[in-house]
DSSP file (Angstrom, degrees, kcal/mol; ACC not computed):
  #  RESIDUE AA STRUCTURE BP1 BP2  ACC     N-H-->O    O-->H-N    N-H-->O    O-->H-N    TCO  KAPPA ALPHA  PHI   PSI    X-CA   Y-CA   Z-CA
    1    1 A M              0   0    0      0, 0.0     2,-0.3     0, 0.0     0, 0.0   0.000 360.0 360.0 360.0 130.0   15.6    8.0   11.3
    2    2 A P     >  -     0   0    0      0, 0.0     4,-0.5     0, 0.0    75,-0.1  -0.490 360.0-169.4 -74.1 130.5   15.4    7.1    7.6
    3    3 A L  H  > S+     0   0    0     -2,-0.3     4,-2.2     2,-0.1     5,-0.2   0.799  74.4  68.3 -92.2 -27.4   11.8    6.9    6.4
    4    4 A L  H  > S+     0   0    0      1,-0.2     4,-2.0     2,-0.2     5,-0.2   0.872  99.0  49.9 -63.6 -39.3   12.4    5.4    2.9
    5    5 A P  H  > S+     0   0    0      0, 0.0     4,-2.6     0, 0.0    -1,-0.2   0.889 110.6  51.4 -66.3 -34.3   13.6    2.0    4.2
    6    6 A L  H  X S+     0   0    0     -4,-0.5     4,-2.6     2,-0.2     5,-0.2   0.908 108.3  51.5 -64.2 -39.3   10.6    1.8    6.5
    7    7 A A  H  X S+     0   0    0     -4,-2.2     4,-1.9     2,-0.2    -1,-0.2   0.872 110.3  48.5 -62.9 -37.2    8.4    2.6    3.5
    8    8 A L  H  X S+     0   0    0     -4,-2.0     4,-1.9     2,-0.2    -2,-0.2   0.905 111.2  52.1 -72.4 -39.0   10.1   -0.3    1.6
    9    9 A L  H  X S+     0   0    0     -4,-2.6     4,-1.9     1,-0.2     3,-0.3   0.964 112.4  43.0 -57.6 -54.0    9.6   -2.6    4.6
   10   10 A F  H  X S+     0   0    0     -4,-2.6     4,-2.1     1,-0.2    -1,-0.2   0.824 112.2  54.0 -64.9 -32.4    5.9   -1.9    4.9
   11   11 A S  H  X S+     0   0    0     -4,-1.9     4,-1.8    -5,-0.2    -1,-0.2   0.819 107.2  51.1 -71.1 -28.6    5.4   -2.1    1.2
   12   12 A L  H  X S+     0   0    0     -4,-1.9     4,-2.3    -3,-0.3    -2,-0.2   0.909 111.1  48.5 -69.4 -41.7    7.0   -5.6    1.1
   13   13 A V  H  X S+     0   0    0     -4,-1.9     4,-2.0     1,-0.2    -2,-0.2   0.905 112.1  48.5 -60.6 -43.3    4.7   -6.7    3.9
   14   14 A A  H  X S+     0   0    0     -4,-2.1     4,-2.4     2,-0.2    -1,-0.2   0.850 109.4  54.1 -63.8 -37.6    1.7   -5.3    2.1
   15   15 A L  H  X S+     0   0    0     -4,-1.8     4,-1.9     2,-0.2    -2,-0.2   0.910 108.3  48.6 -66.5 -42.8    2.9   -7.1   -1.1
   16   16 A V  H  X S+     0   0    0     -4,-2.3     4,-1.6     2,-0.2    -2,-0.2   0.915 112.6  48.0 -63.4 -42.3    3.1  -10.4    0.6
   17   17 A C  H  X S+     0   0    0     -4,-2.0     4,-1.7     1,-0.2    -2,-0.2   0.899 111.2  50.9 -63.5 -40.8   -0.4  -10.0    2.1
   18   18 A A  H  X S+     0   0    0     -4,-2.4     4,-2.8     1,-0.2    -1,-0.2   0.844 104.1  59.0 -65.3 -33.2   -1.7   -8.9   -1.3
   19   19 A A  H  X S+     0   0    0     -4,-1.9     4,-2.7     2,-0.2     5,-0.2   0.910 104.2  50.8 -62.2 -41.8   -0.2  -12.0   -2.9
   20   20 A F  H  X S+     0   0    0     -4,-1.6     4,-2.2     1,-0.2    -1,-0.2   0.942 112.4  46.8 -62.3 -45.7   -2.3  -14.2   -0.5
   21   21 A L  H  X S+     0   0    0     -4,-1.7     4,-1.7     1,-0.2    -2,-0.2   0.879 113.9  48.5 -64.6 -40.5   -5.4  -12.2   -1.6
   22   22 A L  H  X S+     0   0    0     -4,-2.8     4,-2.3     2,-0.2    -2,-0.2   0.887 109.1  50.5 -69.4 -40.3   -4.5  -12.5   -5.2
   23   23 A V  H  X S+     0   0    0     -4,-2.7     4,-1.7     1,-0.2    -2,-0.2   0.921 111.5  49.0 -60.4 -45.7   -3.8  -16.2   -5.2
   24   24 A H  H  X S+     0   0    0     -4,-2.2     4,-1.1    -5,-0.2    -1,-0.2   0.853 109.6  51.9 -63.6 -34.0   -7.1  -16.9   -3.5
   25   25 A A  H  X S+     0   0    0     -4,-1.7     4,-2.3     1,-0.2     8,-0.6   0.913 110.2  48.4 -71.3 -40.5   -9.0  -14.8   -5.9
   26   26 A F  H  < S+     0   0    0     -4,-2.3    -1,-0.2     1,-0.2    -2,-0.2   0.791 108.8  53.3 -69.6 -26.0   -7.5  -16.6   -8.9
   27   27 A R  H  < S+     0   0    0     -4,-1.7    -1,-0.2    -5,-0.2    -2,-0.2   0.766 108.3  52.0 -72.3 -27.8   -8.3  -19.9   -7.3
   28   28 A R  H  < S-     0   0    0     -4,-1.1     2,-0.3     1,-0.3    -2,-0.2   0.980 133.8 -40.2 -69.3 -58.0  -11.9  -18.8   -7.0
   29   29 A S     X  -     0   0    0     -4,-2.3     4,-2.1     1,-0.1    -1,-0.3  -0.952  46.2-116.9-165.9 156.6  -12.2  -17.8  -10.7
   30   30 A V  H  > S+     0   0    0     -2,-0.3     4,-2.6     1,-0.2     5,-0.2   0.890 115.2  54.0 -67.3 -37.7  -10.1  -16.1  -13.3
   31   31 A G  H  > S+     0   0    0      1,-0.2     4,-2.3     2,-0.2    -1,-0.2   0.909 109.2  47.6 -64.6 -42.1  -12.5  -13.2  -13.6
   32   32 A T  H  > S+     0   0    0     -7,-0.2     4,-2.5     2,-0.2     5,-0.2   0.913 112.0  50.5 -65.1 -42.9  -12.4  -12.5   -9.8
   33   33 A G  H  X S+     0   0    0     -4,-2.1     4,-2.0    -8,-0.6    -2,-0.2   0.902 110.2  49.0 -62.9 -39.3   -8.5  -12.7   -9.9
   34   34 A V  H  X S+     0   0    0     -4,-2.6     4,-2.4     2,-0.2     5,-0.3   0.914 111.3  50.3 -67.3 -40.1   -8.3  -10.2  -12.8
   35   35 A M  H  X S+     0   0    0     -4,-2.3     4,-2.4     1,-0.2     7,-0.2   0.929 111.8  47.4 -65.8 -41.1  -10.7   -7.8  -11.0
   36   36 A V  H  < S+     0   0    0     -4,-2.5    -1,-0.2     1,-0.2    -2,-0.2   0.872 115.7  46.9 -63.5 -35.7   -8.6   -8.0   -7.8
   37   37 A L  H  < S+     0   0    0     -4,-2.0    -2,-0.2    -5,-0.2    -1,-0.2   0.866 124.1  27.5 -74.7 -36.3   -5.5   -7.4   -9.8
   38   38 A L  H  < S+     0   0    0     -4,-2.4    -2,-0.2     1,-0.1    -3,-0.2   0.654 107.6  67.2-106.1 -18.9   -6.7   -4.6  -11.9
   39   39 A I    >X  -     0   0    0     -4,-2.4     4,-1.0    -5,-0.3     3,-0.6  -0.894  63.4-160.2-108.0 106.0   -9.4   -2.7   -9.9
   40   40 A P  H >> S+     0   0    0      0, 0.0     4,-0.5     0, 0.0     3,-0.5   0.864  89.0  45.0 -54.7 -43.9   -7.8   -1.0   -6.9
   41   41 A C  H >> S+     0   0    0      1,-0.2     4,-1.5     2,-0.2     3,-0.5   0.756 102.8  66.3 -75.1 -24.2  -10.9   -0.6   -4.8
   42   42 A Y  H <> S+     0   0    0     -3,-0.6     4,-3.2    -7,-0.2     5,-0.2   0.790  89.7  65.3 -67.0 -28.0  -12.2   -4.1   -5.5
   43   43 A V  H <X S+     0   0    0     -4,-1.0     4,-2.3    -3,-0.5    -1,-0.2   0.877 102.9  47.8 -64.9 -34.8   -9.3   -5.7   -3.6
   44   44 A F  H <X S+     0   0    0     -3,-0.5     4,-2.2    -4,-0.5     5,-0.2   0.948 112.7  48.2 -70.8 -46.0  -10.7   -4.1   -0.4
   45   45 A F  H  X S+     0   0    0     -4,-1.5     4,-2.3     1,-0.2     5,-0.5   0.931 115.5  45.3 -54.8 -47.7  -14.2   -5.3   -1.1
   46   46 A Y  H  X>S+     0   0    0     -4,-3.2     5,-1.9     1,-0.2     4,-1.8   0.922 110.3  53.0 -64.3 -43.4  -12.9   -8.8   -1.9
   47   47 A A  H  <5S+     0   0    0     -4,-2.3    -1,-0.2    -5,-0.2    -2,-0.2   0.914 117.7  36.3 -58.5 -44.6  -10.7   -8.9    1.2
   48   48 A F  H  <5S+     0   0    0     -4,-2.2    -1,-0.2    -5,-0.1    -2,-0.2   0.778 129.5  28.5 -84.9 -25.8  -13.5   -8.0    3.6
   49   49 A S  H  <5S+     0   0    0     -4,-2.3    -3,-0.2    -5,-0.2    -2,-0.2   0.838 129.9  18.3-105.4 -39.1  -16.4   -9.9    1.9
   50   50 A Q  T  <5S+     0   0    0     -4,-1.8     2,-0.4    -5,-0.5    -3,-0.2   0.593  87.6 106.8-117.7 -12.1  -15.2  -13.0    0.0
   51   51 A F      < -     0   0    0     -5,-1.9     2,-0.5    -4,-0.2   -30,-0.1  -0.554  44.7-173.7 -75.2 125.8  -11.8  -13.9    1.2
   52   52 A E        +     0   0    0     -2,-0.4     2,-0.3     4,-0.0     3,-0.1  -0.969  20.3 138.8-122.6 115.8  -11.8  -17.0    3.3
   53   53 A H    >   -     0   0    0     -2,-0.5     3,-1.2     1,-0.1     4,-0.2  -0.972  59.4-115.7-152.0 158.3   -8.6  -18.0    5.0
   54   54 A R  T 3  S+     0   0    0     -2,-0.3     3,-0.2     1,-0.3    -1,-0.1   0.856 120.3  35.8 -66.1 -35.2   -7.7  -19.4    8.4
   55   55 A H  T 3> S+     0   0    0      1,-0.2     4,-2.4     2,-0.1    -1,-0.3  -0.239  76.5 138.5-109.4  41.5   -5.6  -16.2    9.1
   56   56 A K  H <>  +     0   0    0     -3,-1.2     4,-2.8     1,-0.2     5,-0.3   0.903  69.2  53.1 -58.5 -45.4   -8.0  -13.8    7.4
   57   57 A G  H  > S+     0   0    0     -3,-0.2     4,-2.2     1,-0.2     5,-0.3   0.899 111.5  44.2 -57.1 -46.5   -7.7  -11.1   10.1
   58   58 A F  H  > S+     0   0    0      2,-0.2     4,-2.4     3,-0.2    -1,-0.2   0.893 115.6  47.2 -63.3 -41.6   -3.9  -11.0   10.1
   59   59 A I  H  X S+     0   0    0     -4,-2.4     4,-2.4     2,-0.2    -2,-0.2   0.959 117.4  41.3 -70.4 -49.5   -3.7  -11.0    6.3
   60   60 A V  H  X S+     0   0    0     -4,-2.8     4,-2.8    -5,-0.2     5,-0.3   0.949 117.6  46.9 -63.7 -49.2   -6.3   -8.2    5.8
   61   61 A A  H  X S+     0   0    0     -4,-2.2     4,-2.6    -5,-0.3     5,-0.4   0.922 112.9  50.0 -60.8 -42.8   -5.2   -6.2    8.6
   62   62 A G  H  X S+     0   0    0     -4,-2.4     4,-1.8    -5,-0.3     5,-0.2   0.886 112.5  46.8 -58.5 -42.1   -1.6   -6.5    7.5
   63   63 A F  H  X S+     0   0    0     -4,-2.4     4,-1.6     2,-0.2     5,-0.2   0.931 117.6  41.3 -71.3 -45.8   -2.4   -5.5    3.9
   64   64 A V  H  X S+     0   0    0     -4,-2.8     4,-2.2    -5,-0.2    -2,-0.2   0.972 120.6  40.3 -66.6 -53.6   -4.5   -2.4    4.9
   65   65 A S  H  X S+     0   0    0     -4,-2.6     4,-2.6    -5,-0.3     5,-0.2   0.930 117.4  46.9 -67.6 -42.7   -2.3   -1.1    7.6
   66   66 A C  H  X S+     0   0    0     -4,-1.8     4,-2.0    -5,-0.4    -1,-0.2   0.822 111.7  52.0 -71.5 -28.2    1.0   -1.8    5.9
   67   67 A A  H  X S+     0   0    0     -4,-1.6     4,-1.9    -5,-0.2    -1,-0.2   0.919 113.0  45.1 -69.5 -41.6   -0.2   -0.2    2.7
   68   68 A A  H  X S+     0   0    0     -4,-2.2     4,-2.0    -5,-0.2    -2,-0.2   0.907 114.2  48.0 -66.8 -42.4   -1.3    2.9    4.5
   69   69 A L  H  X S+     0   0    0     -4,-2.6     4,-2.5     2,-0.2     5,-0.2   0.857 110.2  52.8 -64.3 -37.8    1.9    3.0    6.5
   70   70 A A  H  X S+     0   0    0     -4,-2.0     4,-2.3     2,-0.2    -1,-0.2   0.889 108.7  49.7 -63.4 -40.7    4.0    2.6    3.4
   71   71 A A  H  X S+     0   0    0     -4,-1.9     4,-2.2     2,-0.2    -2,-0.2   0.900 112.9  47.3 -66.2 -41.9    2.2    5.5    1.7
   72   72 A V  H  X S+     0   0    0     -4,-2.0     4,-2.5     2,-0.2    -2,-0.2   0.927 114.6  44.7 -61.9 -47.7    2.7    7.7    4.7
   73   73 A F  H  X S+     0   0    0     -4,-2.5     4,-2.7     2,-0.2     5,-0.2   0.873 113.1  51.3 -69.5 -38.6    6.4    6.9    5.1
   74   74 A L  H  X S+     0   0    0     -4,-2.3     4,-2.5    -5,-0.2     5,-0.2   0.932 111.4  47.9 -64.5 -43.1    7.0    7.2    1.4
   75   75 A G  H  X S+     0   0    0     -4,-2.2     4,-2.0     2,-0.2    -2,-0.2   0.940 115.6  44.2 -62.9 -46.5    5.3   10.7    1.3
   76   76 A L  H  X S+     0   0    0     -4,-2.5     4,-1.6     1,-0.2    -2,-0.2   0.877 114.8  49.5 -68.1 -36.2    7.3   11.9    4.4
   77   77 A G  H  X S+     0   0    0     -4,-2.7     4,-1.2     2,-0.2    -1,-0.2   0.873 111.5  47.0 -67.9 -39.3   10.5   10.4    3.0
   78   78 A A  H  X S+     0   0    0     -4,-2.5     4,-0.9     1,-0.2    -2,-0.2   0.847 110.8  53.3 -71.2 -34.7   10.1   12.0   -0.4
   79   79 A H  H  < S+     0   0    0     -4,-2.0     3,-0.4    -5,-0.2    -2,-0.2   0.865 106.4  52.6 -64.4 -35.1    9.3   15.3    1.3
   80   80 A A  H  < S+     0   0    0     -4,-1.6    -1,-0.2     1,-0.2    -2,-0.2   0.816 109.0  51.3 -73.7 -27.7   12.5   15.1    3.4
   81   81 A L  H  < S+     0   0    0     -4,-1.2    -1,-0.2    -5,-0.1    -2,-0.2   0.667  86.1 104.9 -81.9 -14.0   14.5   14.6    0.1
   82   82 A A  S  < S-     0   0    0     -4,-0.9    -3,-0.0    -3,-0.4    -4,-0.0  -0.365  79.3-110.9 -65.0 138.9   13.0   17.6   -1.7
   83   83 A P        -     0   0    0      0, 0.0    -1,-0.1     0, 0.0     3,-0.1  -0.397  40.8 -96.3 -68.4 150.4   15.3   20.6   -2.0
   84   84 A P        -     0   0    0      0, 0.0     3,-0.0     0, 0.0     0, 0.0  -0.321  48.6 -94.6 -63.0 149.1   14.3   23.6    0.1
   85   85 A P        -     0   0    0      0, 0.0     2,-0.5     0, 0.0    -3,-0.0  -0.295  39.1-108.3 -65.3 150.9   12.3   26.3   -1.8
   86   86 A I        -     0   0    0     -3,-0.1     2,-0.6     1,-0.0     0, 0.0  -0.703  31.4-150.7 -80.7 129.7   14.1   29.1   -3.3
   87   87 A R        -     0   0    0     -2,-0.5    -1,-0.0    -3,-0.0     0, 0.0  -0.895   5.6-155.9-107.1 118.0   13.5   32.3   -1.4
   88   88 A F        -     0   0    0     -2,-0.6    -2,-0.0     1,-0.1     0, 0.0  -0.677  28.0-104.5 -86.9 142.1   13.6   35.6   -3.3
   89   89 A P        -     0   0    0      0, 0.0     3,-0.1     0, 0.0    -1,-0.1  -0.337  46.9 -94.8 -59.0 147.7   14.3   38.8   -1.4
   90   90 A P    >   -     0   0    0      0, 0.0     3,-0.9     0, 0.0    -3,-0.0  -0.308  50.3 -90.3 -61.7 153.0   11.3   41.0   -0.9
   91   91 A P  T 3  S+     0   0    0      0, 0.0    -3,-0.0     0, 0.0     0, 0.0  -0.296 107.6  50.5 -61.2 142.5   10.8   43.7   -3.6
   92   92 A G  T 3         0   0    0     -3,-0.1     0, 0.0     0, 0.0     0, 0.0   0.360 360.0 360.0 110.4  -6.0   12.5   47.0   -2.7
   93   93 A F    <         0   0    0     -3,-0.9     0, 0.0    -4,-0.1     0, 0.0   0.402 360.0 360.0 -90.1 360.0   16.0   45.9   -1.9
């Protein structure tokens, strides 16, 4: 099963969820929006503490879980594409 298309799919879902968070942050204030955009850890703080939306649970869970799954599948897919290591014969031959 190809893992890189799965990584792309999960990253697109995470991007859509992050767009909801980013739009809400910029509607709140420009400073909050810039902090959510530029500080990676602040987006998690903002999502759990200040984000108010009717579907907050789905958006935050989708963002966190899909970002984590995209990272895992991207790492596994890139590892599968890497060439095998060169094995040298042991000394003495």
